[in-house]
N, C-alpha and C positions, 0 to 999 in steps of 0.2 A: 503493499499499499503505499502510495507516495505521500510524502508529507507535504501540506499546501504552503505556499510562501505566507507570510505573516502579514495582515492588511496594514496600511498605512499607521492608523491609530493603535494596531496591537504591536507595533514595532517603534521603540523610543528612537533607535538610530534614524529609521525613515522618517518619522514626523518631524525629527530635529534636523535633518538635512533638508527636508523642504519648507521649514519655518525660517531657518537661518539663511538658506539658500536666497528665499523671497526678499528677506531684509535686505541682504546684500545685494541683490539685484536692482531694488528701488535706490538704495543708498549709492550704488555705482553709477547707474544711468543719471540720477539727480547731480552727482559728483562731476558728471561731465559739464553740466550747465553751470554750477558753482564755481568750478575750477577757473572759468575765465575772469572771475572778479579779482583774482590776484593778478601775481606778477606774470607777463606773457609767457615766460619760458616754461618749456614741456616739464622738465624736471626740476620746477623753481621751488625754493624753500618756503616760499611765502604764499602758497597756493590760496584759492579762495576758502570763505567758510560756509559749510554746510549746517543749517541751522543755528547758525552762529555758535556753534560749538565745536563741529568736526573740521579741521583743517583738511582740505583736498587739493590734490592737483592730477593732471590726466593719468600719470601713472599708479597711482593711489586709485583712482576710479576704475582703472582697467583690472587692476588686480581684483578689486571687489566682484566686478563681472565676471570674470574667469573662474574666481572662488563660487560665486554664485551659480554659473553656469553647470560647475561641476558637482554641485550638491543637488541641484534640482533634477539633474539627468538622472543620479543613482537613487534620490528620494523618489522618484516614480518607479526605479527599477526593482531593485531588490534589497533584502536585508544585509546580508554578507557584503555587497558593494557599498551599501550605506555605511556600515561600520568601517570599512577601510576607507573609504574617502573622508569620513568625519575624523579620523586618525590623520591623514594626510592635511587636511583643510585647518584642522586644530593645531598641528605642530607649526604649519605655516603662520598661520595667526599669533601664535604665541612668539614665534622668533621675530614678527613684524614687531610685537610688542616689545620685546627685548630691544633690538635695534632701535625703536624709537625713544626708549627711555635713554638708551645711552648716547644717542647721537641727536637728541631733540634740538638743541641750541649749536649746533655745529654746521660746516658747510656740507657734510656728508648725509644730511638729512634730506636727500632726494625726493621724498614720497611727501613734504610738507606735513610731517606730523606732529601733532601736540599731545599734551597729556590726555585731553580725552579721547583722541583716537587710539592712543596707548592702553589705557585703561579698557576702552572697548574691546581692542582686539585681544587683549589679555584674558579677559571674564569669558568672551565667546569661544576663544580657543580653550580654554581650561574646560568650559562646558561641555565643548564638543569631544574633548579627549576623555572626560570623566564617563560620557554616555556611552562613547564608543567601548571604552574598556570594562565597563560596569553593568550594561544594560545588554539584553538581548541574549544573554548566554544561552539560555534553553533553546530558544528560536534556532541559533547559529549551530549548536551542538545536534540537533533533530536534522536540520538541513545539509549538513557534512554527512551524518551518518546515513542519510537517505541517499545522496549523491555517491557515497562510497559502495551502498549495495547496488545500486545499477550499474 
């Protein structure tokens, strides 16, 4: 008997991937418009402000859109893929947060990151990682066992 793929509401990894993917997609698209409010350079240190809180320039908006696309695709796909991409995107966001905290007031801040960006990236990255490593264990174990039987 084949194990059925858990629904989006039954899989925390799929639900979180879709939720974070939707948020990052909206912020990324809006970021392209608000990035024009800052320095005209592509990798400008002083990008525009999204909702008067988040610093944004075109490269950061592009990163958000690419991460969102990955999360949305796997969130609509399967649980194991969602878990793996949640790990990847969570790690990227945590690295981006650390990068931002270290280089926030230097010329190496090519993503126009500010403290709000850094805190957001750290929180969302840690939530993605904790969910990926802590949730869906029974679902993934059952799916892998079923795949091994086939």
